[in-house]
C-alpha positions in Angstrom: -115.8 37.1 38.6 -112.6 36.3 40.5 -110.7 33.0 39.8 -108.8 31.5 42.7 -106.5 28.5 42.5 -105.6 26.0 45.2 -102.0 25.2 45.9 -102.4 21.7 44.3 -103.9 23.3 41.1 -101.0 25.8 40.8 -98.5 23.0 41.3 -100.0 21.0 38.5 -100.1 24.1 36.2 -96.4 24.8 36.8 -95.4 21.4 35.4 -97.3 21.8 32.1 -95.9 22.8 28.8 -97.1 26.1 27.3 -99.6 24.6 24.8 -101.3 22.6 27.5 -101.2 25.5 30.0 -103.0 27.8 27.5 -105.5 25.1 26.7 -106.4 24.7 30.4 -106.4 28.4 31.1 -108.8 29.0 28.2 -111.1 26.3 29.6 -111.1 27.9 33.0 -111.9 31.3 31.4 -115.0 29.5 29.9 -116.2 28.8 33.4 -116.4 32.5 34.1 -119.1 33.0 31.4 -122.8 32.9 32.0 -123.7 30.0 31.3 -120.3 28.2 31.7 -118.9 26.6 28.6 -117.4 23.1 28.4 -118.0 19.5 29.3 -119.2 20.0 32.9 -120.7 17.5 35.3 -121.6 17.8 39.0 -119.7 15.5 41.2 -121.7 13.2 43.5 -120.9 12.7 47.1 -119.9 16.3 47.9 -122.1 18.7 49.8 -120.4 21.9 48.4 -121.7 21.4 44.8 -118.3 20.9 43.2 -118.1 20.2 39.5 -115.7 18.8 37.0 -114.7 20.2 33.7 -113.2 17.8 31.1 -110.4 19.2 28.9 -109.0 16.3 26.9 -107.6 13.8 29.4 -107.4 16.4 32.2 -110.1 17.1 34.7 -110.5 20.4 36.5 -112.4 20.2 39.9 -114.0 23.5 40.8 -116.9 25.2 42.6 -118.5 28.6 42.8 -118.8 30.6 46.0 -119.4 34.3 46.9 -117.2 36.5 49.0 -118.5 40.0 49.9 -121.1 39.7 47.2 -118.5 39.0 44.6 -118.8 35.7 42.7 -115.6 33.5 43.0 -114.5 30.5 41.0 -112.4 28.2 43.2 -110.2 25.8 41.2 -109.7 23.0 43.7 -107.6 20.6 41.7 -106.4 19.8 38.2 -105.1 16.4 37.1 -105.2 13.5 34.8 -108.4 11.6 34.4 -107.3 8.5 36.2 -105.7 10.2 39.2 -107.8 13.2 40.0 -110.8 11.3 41.6 -108.5 9.2 43.8 -107.1 12.2 45.6 -110.3 13.2 47.5 -109.8 17.0 47.5 
């Protein structure tokens, strides 16, 4: 499975300290497993089946897609719990 990050997600990851960065990267790696590991919920109001993964006070918004018969995990946004849902990715 390929993992792709949006520009917003990469910008958020660049601002984190190493400990937090490794914690989030480990959680994202858990999403590549079958079945995915973590506190996952489907977000309502979106037609592309995006989900959220809770890692402490952070939220990772993602969805699965396929490109040329290869499964791809798209990390759409990462942010703090209070701010992430207001952005409307």
